[in-house]
C-alpha positions as CSV (number, residue, x, y, z in Angstrom):
1,M,0.0,0.3,0.0
2,P,1.3,3.4,-1.0
3,R,2.5,6.0,1.8
4,N,0.5,8.5,0.1
5,A,-2.6,8.9,2.6
6,R,-4.8,10.8,-0.5
7,F,-4.4,7.4,-1.9
8,K,-5.7,5.4,1.0
9,L,-8.8,7.3,1.2
10,I,-9.7,7.2,-2.9
11,Q,-9.4,3.1,-2.0
12,F,-11.6,3.5,1.1
13,Y,-14.3,5.5,-0.7
14,I,-14.3,3.0,-3.3
15,I,-15.5,0.0,-1.1
16,H,-17.7,1.9,0.9
17,R,-19.3,3.2,-1.8
18,A,-18.7,7.1,-0.6
19,Y,-18.3,8.9,-4.1
20,L,-21.5,10.8,-4.9
21,T,-22.4,8.6,-8.5
22,P,-25.5,10.5,-10.7
23,E,-27.6,7.8,-9.7
24,K,-27.4,8.6,-5.8
25,I,-27.1,12.5,-6.8
26,N,-30.8,12.0,-8.2
27,R,-32.0,9.7,-5.6
28,Y,-30.8,12.8,-3.0
29,F,-32.2,15.1,-5.8
30,H,-34.8,14.1,-8.3
31,K,-34.5,17.1,-10.5
32,A,-30.2,16.2,-11.1
33,D,-29.1,14.6,-13.6
34,A,-28.6,10.6,-13.5
35,A,-26.7,10.1,-17.1
36,C,-23.2,9.2,-17.3
37,P,-21.5,12.7,-17.8
38,H,-19.0,10.3,-20.5
39,C,-21.4,8.2,-22.7
40,N,-24.8,9.6,-21.8
41,R,-26.1,6.3,-20.3
42,P,-29.3,7.0,-17.6
43,D,-29.0,5.8,-14.3
44,V,-25.8,5.2,-14.0
45,D,-24.0,3.7,-10.7
46,L,-20.3,3.5,-9.3
47,L,-19.0,0.3,-11.0
48,H,-20.1,2.1,-14.5
49,M,-18.7,5.3,-13.5
50,F,-15.3,3.3,-12.4
51,W,-15.5,0.2,-14.7
52,Y,-18.5,-0.3,-17.5
53,C,-18.7,3.0,-19.1
54,P,-16.9,2.4,-22.5
55,R,-14.5,5.5,-22.6
56,I,-13.2,3.9,-19.0
57,R,-12.6,0.9,-20.5
58,Q,-10.4,2.1,-22.9
59,Y,-9.1,4.0,-20.5
60,W,-8.2,0.9,-18.6
61,L,-7.9,-0.9,-21.1
62,E,-4.7,1.6,-22.2
63,I,-3.4,1.2,-18.1
64,M,-3.3,-2.4,-18.0
65,T,-1.6,-2.7,-21.4
66,K,1.1,0.1,-20.3
67,L,1.5,-1.7,-16.8
68,S,1.8,-4.8,-18.7
69,H,4.9,-4.4,-20.9
70,S,6.7,-1.8,-17.7
71,T,6.5,-4.9,-15.5
72,E,6.4,-7.9,-17.7
73,R,3.6,-9.5,-15.8
74,Q,0.2,-10.3,-17.3
75,I,-2.4,-8.1,-15.3
76,A,-6.2,-9.7,-15.6
77,H,-8.3,-7.1,-17.5
78,A,-11.3,-7.5,-14.5
79,W,-13.2,-5.0,-13.1
80,E,-12.0,-7.2,-9.5
81,A,-8.7,-5.9,-10.4
82,C,-8.8,-2.8,-11.4
83,I,-11.0,-1.2,-9.0
84,L,-10.6,-3.7,-5.7
85,G,-7.2,-4.2,-6.5
86,L,-7.5,-8.0,-6.1
87,L,-4.2,-9.1,-8.1
88,Y,-2.3,-12.3,-7.3
89,R,0.8,-11.5,-5.4
90,D,4.3,-12.3,-6.2
91,K,6.3,-12.7,-3.1
92,K,9.2,-12.6,-4.9
93,H,8.9,-9.3,-6.7
94,K,7.3,-7.6,-4.2
95,A,8.5,-4.0,-6.5
96,I,6.2,-5.3,-9.2
97,S,3.2,-5.8,-7.1
98,H,3.6,-2.4,-5.5
99,F,4.4,-0.4,-8.8
100,I,1.5,-2.2,-10.2
101,D,-1.1,-1.1,-7.1
102,L,0.3,2.5,-7.2
103,G,-0.6,2.4,-10.9
104,L,-3.9,1.4,-10.6
105,L,-4.8,3.5,-7.6
106,S,-3.1,6.5,-9.9
107,A,-5.7,5.7,-12.3
108,K,-8.6,5.9,-9.8
109,R,-7.0,9.1,-8.5
110,L,-7.3,10.7,-12.6
111,I,-10.9,9.0,-12.9
112,T,-12.3,11.0,-9.9
113,K,-10.6,14.0,-10.5
114,R,-12.6,14.4,-13.9
115,W,-15.7,12.4,-12.2
116,K,-18.3,15.1,-14.1
117,S,-15.8,16.2,-16.6
118,P,-17.5,15.0,-20.1
119,E,-14.3,13.9,-21.2
120,S,-12.5,10.8,-19.9
121,P,-8.8,10.7,-18.6
122,A,-5.7,10.7,-20.6
123,T,-3.4,8.0,-20.2
124,T,-0.7,10.6,-20.5
125,A,-1.3,12.3,-17.6
126,W,-1.5,9.3,-15.7
127,A,1.3,8.2,-16.9
128,T,2.9,11.9,-16.0
129,S,1.8,11.4,-12.7
130,L,2.5,8.2,-11.9
131,I,6.2,8.9,-12.3
132,I,5.7,11.4,-10.0
133,W,4.2,9.3,-7.3
134,A,6.6,6.3,-7.8
135,Q,9.5,8.6,-7.8
136,A,8.8,9.8,-4.2
137,E,8.4,5.4,-3.1
138,S,11.6,5.3,-4.8
139,A,13.1,7.7,-2.4
140,A,11.4,6.3,0.3
141,L,12.3,3.3,-0.3
142,H,16.2,4.5,-0.5
143,R,15.6,6.3,2.9
144,E,14.3,3.0,4.4
145,E,17.2,0.8,2.7
146,T,20.0,3.2,4.3
147,K,18.3,3.2,7.3
148,K,18.1,-0.6,7.6
149,L,14.4,-0.6,8.1
150,C,12.9,-3.4,5.9
151,K,13.4,-7.1,5.9
152,Y,14.2,-7.4,1.1
153,P,16.1,-4.2,-0.1
154,T,13.2,-3.1,-2.9
155,A,14.8,0.3,-4.1
156,E,16.8,-0.8,-7.0
157,K,14.0,-3.3,-8.6
158,W,11.9,-0.1,-8.1
159,D,13.9,2.1,-10.0
160,A,14.3,-0.7,-12.9
161,I,10.6,-0.8,-13.3
162,L,10.3,2.6,-13.2
163,S,12.6,3.3,-15.7
164,E,11.2,1.1,-18.0
165,F,7.8,2.3,-17.6
166,K,9.3,6.1,-18.5
167,E,11.0,4.2,-21.8
168,Q,7.6,2.4,-22.3
169,T,5.7,5.5,-22.3
170,G,7.8,8.3,-22.8
171,A,6.4,10.2,-20.6
172,G,8.5,11.9,-17.6
173,K,10.8,13.4,-19.8
174,T,12.1,16.8,-19.8
175,D,13.3,19.3,-22.2
176,T,16.4,18.4,-22.2
177,D,15.7,15.2,-22.6
178,N,13.8,15.6,-25.9
179,N,17.1,17.8,-27.4
180,T,19.4,16.4,-29.8
181,E,22.7,17.2,-29.9
182,P,24.0,18.7,-33.2
């Protein structure tokens, strides 16, 4: 589980169905529109907003593809895995499982940020966000290893996954990285 409290709250709100979906808002205020802001389907619930909306499904498909390529693990394209985080845990490669968890939480965070917008979240924004959070996790892992707070060193593997993800997505490059020398 990531160290960031916001990510923990996102997962908490999902499990406890605390997000106000159009359907829930319509129950409280009968004049509110209960249609999905992305696909205009009427009477949508939480699972539709996070998974079944066609635009959101495409978003998840792109994310799962990028995570699978960078971690070299096949990730099930199912709502149980993406939304609830019910994934097979590889005890030998905890860094990979942790990176996938962080990627899925980052994707859910962007969905909640674009909740009422007609546009679905962009995978480029997701990749950039994931790189920022993964670099913070990397710093925390290095700090824990230098203080000998963890049983198994994972910072080196984490950095390898992060650099592979940066290569796969092309995200996280600065302007100097994109310029070529004459």
